[in-house]
N, C-alpha and C positions, 0 to 999 in steps of 0.2 A: 481502317483502311489507310496506303500509304500515299501525301501528296504526288502528282504527277513529278512536279520538280525535282522531287527525291529518286523518283524510279529512275529518269532521265541522268540525276546525279552519279547513282549506282553502276547503270548502264557501262557510263564513260570511265569511272572506275575496272569496271569488270574487264572492259576492251585494254586498257593501259595495261592492266595486270595480265592480260594474256598475251600482249605485244611485247613484254617486259622479258629481257635475255634469262637464257634458262642457265642458272647457276648450280654449281656443283657438279657438274658433266658437259659436256659438250655434246650440242645439237647434232641427233641425225646421229652419232653413235650409241647402239646397239649394244648389250651386252650377249655375251653366250654362255653357257653351261660346257667347261671340258672335262674331262673324265680321264684325262694326264695323270692327276695323280692319283688314280685308282690301280692305272696301268703299271706305273712305277711299287704301289704300296707290293702289286702282287708282286712284278720283279724281285723286291728285295725280301720278299718271305716266300721265293721258292716257289709261288703258285701259279698256275693256269686259269684261266677263264674258266673251263669247266668245272676245276677244282671248288672255285668260286660257287659256282651254278647249282653244284649239287651239297654243297657244307650250308650255302643260305636257305637252297629253295626255290632258287630264283627259275625261271622259265628260260626257253633256249630266244626268246625276245627279249625278253628284258637283257640278256647280254647283247644282242643283236643292237639294239636299239641304243644301249650304250657308247656300241664300237663304231653305230653311224653317227653318233653324236648327238643322238635325239632325246626329247625328256621323258624321264620315268618317275615316279611315286616317289613322296617322300616314304610311305611304306617302304617302298623298295631302298631307299636311302639308307634309311633304319635297320632295316636286315642286315646291311653288308656292311654298316658300321659295327653293327652289336657280333657279328659273325667273326669279323677280322680285330674286334678289340680296336678303335682305331676313332678316332675324331673325322667330322664333316670335312674337313681339310684334307685329310687323306685319300680323298672319294674324291672329289671333286672342287672345281675354282673356276671365278667368271675371267672372261676374256672378253675382250673388246671381238665383235661381231668380224671387223675388216682382218684382224688379225692370225682369229683360227680359221682353218676351213674344214676341218673335221677334228674329232676327239681323239685319233692316232699321232695327229701331226704331219701329216701327210697335206702337202697342199695340192 
């Protein structure tokens, strides 16, 4: 059993730790996944979204979710990378949420 004095000390340390400033990122700035690299990759390869959908075996909902900037599964990202023979950085990127409004770059 832990003496009550040690419990109080642990609680004080926990409180001070939780109130410490967040390092390495700005507090309150969330990250958002953007599919802009995918759209650029498709343009570079002269492919349409429909071509990708059929070749990778994706559903229309998966394409629509990407167009809307919604999350898709890692399995879907893997299918896209395998189909395009590219790295994940050619498909997605992280952006600060303030900066991006939707995955197509429209405000």
